[in-house]
C-alpha positions, 0 to 999 in steps of 0.5 A, a space after each residue: 604683706 600689707 604695705 600699710 602694716 610694713 610702714 608702721 615704725 616703732 617710733 610711730 607706735 610709741 608716739 601714738 601711745 604717748 600722745 593718745 595717753 596724754 590726750 585721754 588724760 586731758 579729755 578726762 580732766 576737761 570732762 570732770 572739771 567742765 573745762 572746754 579747752 582741756 576737753 577739746 585739746 584731749 579730743 584733738 590729741 586722740 584724733 591726731 594720734 590716730 590720723 597722722 602717719 609720721 611720728 615726728 609730725 604727730 609730736 609737733 602737732 601734739 606739742 602745738 596743741 598742748 602749747 595752745 591750751 597752756 597759752 589759753 589758760 595763761 591768758 585767762 581766756 578760759 
């Protein structure tokens, strides 16, 4: 058996599904509303869900991206 396939856990699959879906929502919202922070946050969430191999690190990075996007909107930067 391929060791990479054996290393994929249930938590990783769920986290990847959730953060990829949230990223897709951000991406579509950013595209339709012409909002660069939402668009790039969505793109970053999708990339993170593919690249990061640990579900808890993926979740921490995803929450940081979402928090940064919220902070940018809250401060009126975009």
